[in-house]
Biopython code that builds the backbone (N, CA, C, O; Angstrom):
import numpy as np
from Bio.PDB.StructureBuilder import StructureBuilder

atoms = [
    (1, "HIS", "N", (13.255, 7.292, -67.730)),
    (1, "HIS", "CA", (12.824, 7.983, -66.264)),
    (1, "HIS", "C", (13.747, 6.913, -65.309)),
    (1, "HIS", "O", (13.710, 5.687, -65.204)),
    (2, "ARG", "N", (14.703, 8.092, -64.578)),
    (2, "ARG", "CA", (15.595, 6.721, -63.600)),
    (2, "ARG", "C", (15.601, 7.398, -62.568)),
    (2, "ARG", "O", (15.770, 8.614, -62.471)),
    (3, "THR", "N", (15.374, 6.450, -61.562)),
    (3, "THR", "CA", (14.812, 7.084, -59.968)),
    (3, "THR", "C", (16.024, 7.321, -59.490)),
    (3, "THR", "O", (17.026, 6.719, -59.878)),
    (4, "ASN", "N", (16.013, 8.642, -58.198)),
    (4, "ASN", "CA", (17.250, 8.415, -57.401)),
    (4, "ASN", "C", (17.821, 7.526, -56.994)),
    (4, "ASN", "O", (19.032, 7.727, -56.900)),
    (5, "HIS", "N", (17.450, 6.502, -56.668)),
    (5, "HIS", "CA", (17.936, 5.413, -56.202)),
    (5, "HIS", "C", (19.058, 4.613, -56.923)),
    (5, "HIS", "O", (20.071, 4.141, -56.407)),
    (6, "GLU", "N", (18.559, 4.545, -58.578)),
    (6, "GLU", "CA", (19.155, 3.950, -59.715)),
    (6, "GLU", "C", (20.377, 5.167, -60.017)),
    (6, "GLU", "O", (21.475, 4.698, -60.315)),
    (7, "TYR", "N", (20.301, 6.294, -59.978)),
    (7, "TYR", "CA", (21.402, 7.064, -60.155)),
    (7, "TYR", "C", (22.438, 7.210, -59.028)),
    (7, "TYR", "O", (23.648, 7.383, -59.174)),
    (8, "ASN", "N", (21.763, 7.112, -57.899)),
    (8, "ASN", "CA", (22.916, 6.773, -56.757)),
    (8, "ASN", "C", (23.876, 5.502, -57.100)),
    (8, "ASN", "O", (25.069, 5.771, -57.243)),
    (9, "ILE", "N", (23.459, 4.100, -57.250)),
    (9, "ILE", "CA", (23.817, 3.236, -57.536)),
    (9, "ILE", "C", (24.646, 3.360, -58.506)),
    (9, "ILE", "O", (25.568, 2.547, -58.458)),
    (10, "ASP", "N", (24.662, 4.089, -59.385)),
    (10, "ASP", "CA", (25.299, 4.251, -60.966)),
    (10, "ASP", "C", (26.799, 5.098, -60.363)),
    (10, "ASP", "O", (27.824, 5.099, -61.044)),
    (11, "LYS", "N", (26.729, 5.685, -59.205)),
    (11, "LYS", "CA", (27.847, 6.537, -58.629)),
    (11, "LYS", "C", (28.650, 5.549, -57.482)),
    (11, "LYS", "O", (29.422, 6.095, -56.695)),
    (12, "LEU", "N", (28.420, 3.988, -57.421)),
    (12, "LEU", "CA", (28.638, 3.329, -56.211)),
    (12, "LEU", "C", (30.301, 2.882, -57.491)),
    (12, "LEU", "O", (30.605, 3.181, -58.645)),
    (13, "PRO", "N", (31.029, 1.912, -56.185)),
    (13, "PRO", "CA", (32.506, 1.556, -56.922)),
    (13, "PRO", "C", (31.670, 0.152, -57.498)),
    (13, "PRO", "O", (30.601, -0.288, -57.074)),
    (14, "PRO", "N", (32.527, -0.391, -58.608)),
    (14, "PRO", "CA", (32.379, -1.733, -59.123)),
    (14, "PRO", "C", (31.829, -3.005, -58.081)),
    (14, "PRO", "O", (30.875, -3.773, -58.208)),
    (15, "ARG", "N", (32.637, -2.901, -57.239)),
    (15, "ARG", "CA", (32.768, -3.887, -56.114)),
    (15, "ARG", "C", (31.178, -3.865, -55.800)),
    (15, "ARG", "O", (30.494, -4.868, -56.005)),
    (16, "ILE", "N", (30.768, -2.964, -55.418)),
    (16, "ILE", "CA", (29.209, -2.731, -54.565)),
    (16, "ILE", "C", (28.225, -2.689, -56.184)),
    (16, "ILE", "O", (27.185, -3.322, -56.000)),
    (17, "LYS", "N", (28.259, -2.446, -56.811)),
    (17, "LYS", "CA", (27.557, -2.423, -58.447)),
    (17, "LYS", "C", (26.802, -3.965, -58.848)),
    (17, "LYS", "O", (25.741, -4.263, -59.397)),
    (18, "ARG", "N", (28.285, -4.983, -58.091)),
    (18, "ARG", "CA", (27.669, -6.448, -58.724)),
    (18, "ARG", "C", (27.225, -7.114, -57.208)),
    (18, "ARG", "O", (27.512, -8.289, -56.981)),
    (19, "THR", "N", (26.675, -6.481, -56.423)),
    (19, "THR", "CA", (25.692, -6.767, -55.673)),
    (19, "THR", "C", (24.489, -7.631, -56.147)),
    (19, "THR", "O", (24.109, -7.197, -57.235)),
    (20, "PRO", "N", (23.830, -8.579, -55.776)),
    (20, "PRO", "CA", (23.053, -9.159, -56.339)),
    (20, "PRO", "C", (21.623, -7.964, -56.438)),
    (20, "PRO", "O", (21.691, -6.916, -55.796)),
    (21, "LYS", "N", (20.898, -8.152, -56.946)),
    (21, "LYS", "CA", (19.624, -7.200, -56.743)),
    (21, "LYS", "C", (18.868, -7.221, -55.624)),
    (21, "LYS", "O", (18.412, -6.287, -54.965)),
    (22, "TRP", "N", (18.750, -8.913, -55.422)),
    (22, "TRP", "CA", (17.585, -8.403, -54.083)),
    (22, "TRP", "C", (18.641, -8.648, -52.968)),
    (22, "TRP", "O", (18.215, -9.351, -52.051)),
    (23, "VAL", "N", (19.809, -8.259, -52.858)),
    (23, "VAL", "CA", (20.453, -7.809, -51.938)),
    (23, "VAL", "C", (20.321, -5.461, -51.769)),
    (23, "VAL", "O", (20.269, -4.580, -50.910)),
    (24, "VAL", "N", (20.333, -5.591, -52.859)),
    (24, "VAL", "CA", (20.057, -4.534, -52.996)),
    (24, "VAL", "C", (18.653, -3.786, -52.578)),
    (24, "VAL", "O", (18.506, -2.662, -52.097)),
    (25, "ALA", "N", (17.739, -4.709, -52.895)),
    (25, "ALA", "CA", (16.496, -4.363, -52.671)),
    (25, "ALA", "C", (16.065, -4.304, -51.100)),
    (25, "ALA", "O", (15.409, -3.354, -50.671)),
    (26, "ALA", "N", (16.431, -5.257, -50.373)),
    (26, "ALA", "CA", (16.476, -5.450, -48.971)),
    (26, "ALA", "C", (17.134, -4.956, -48.092)),
    (26, "ALA", "O", (17.008, -5.302, -46.917)),
    (27, "GLU", "N", (18.088, -3.917, -48.551)),
    (27, "GLU", "CA", (18.936, -2.640, -48.167)),
    (27, "GLU", "C", (17.996, -1.381, -48.096)),
    (27, "GLU", "O", (17.766, -0.608, -47.166)),
    (28, "HIS", "N", (17.485, -1.437, -49.505)),
    (28, "HIS", "CA", (16.388, -0.026, -49.948)),
    (28, "HIS", "C", (15.327, -0.151, -48.814)),
    (28, "HIS", "O", (14.952, 0.684, -47.991)),
    (29, "ARG", "N", (14.944, -1.486, -49.024)),
    (29, "ARG", "CA", (13.480, -1.678, -47.911)),
    (29, "ARG", "C", (14.000, -0.684, -46.784)),
    (29, "ARG", "O", (13.423, 0.309, -46.341)),
    (30, "ARG", "N", (15.392, -1.273, -46.392)),
    (30, "ARG", "CA", (15.581, -1.292, -45.048)),
    (30, "ARG", "C", (15.835, 0.279, -44.240)),
    (30, "ARG", "O", (15.762, 0.732, -43.097)),
    (31, "ALA", "N", (16.168, 0.751, -45.604)),
    (31, "ALA", "CA", (16.409, 2.260, -45.694)),
    (31, "ALA", "C", (14.618, 3.556, -45.194)),
    (31, "ALA", "O", (14.386, 4.667, -44.717)),
    (32, "PHE", "N", (13.998, 2.546, -45.660)),
    (32, "PHE", "CA", (12.941, 3.455, -45.554)),
    (32, "PHE", "C", (11.760, 2.928, -45.082)),
    (32, "PHE", "O", (10.605, 3.030, -45.495)),
    (33, "ARG", "N", (12.453, 2.095, -43.740)),
    (33, "ARG", "CA", (11.756, 1.511, -43.336)),
    (33, "ARG", "C", (11.378, 1.959, -41.952)),
    (33, "ARG", "O", (10.527, 1.341, -41.314)),
]
sb = StructureBuilder()
sb.init_structure("model")
sb.init_model(0)
sb.init_chain("A")
sb.init_seg("    ")
for serial, (resi, resn, name, xyz) in enumerate(atoms, 1):
    if name == "N":
        sb.init_residue(resn, " ", resi, " ")
    sb.init_atom(name, np.array(xyz, "f"), 0.0, 1.0, " ", f" {name:<3s}", serial, name[0])
structure = sb.get_structure()
């Protein structure tokens, strides 16, 4: 099972895909705050 967030990350350019997971998590939490 793949979450919509994971699917969106797959569509990002490689430069963004190399972002550390903790940075992605912080952005994800802020988006839902």
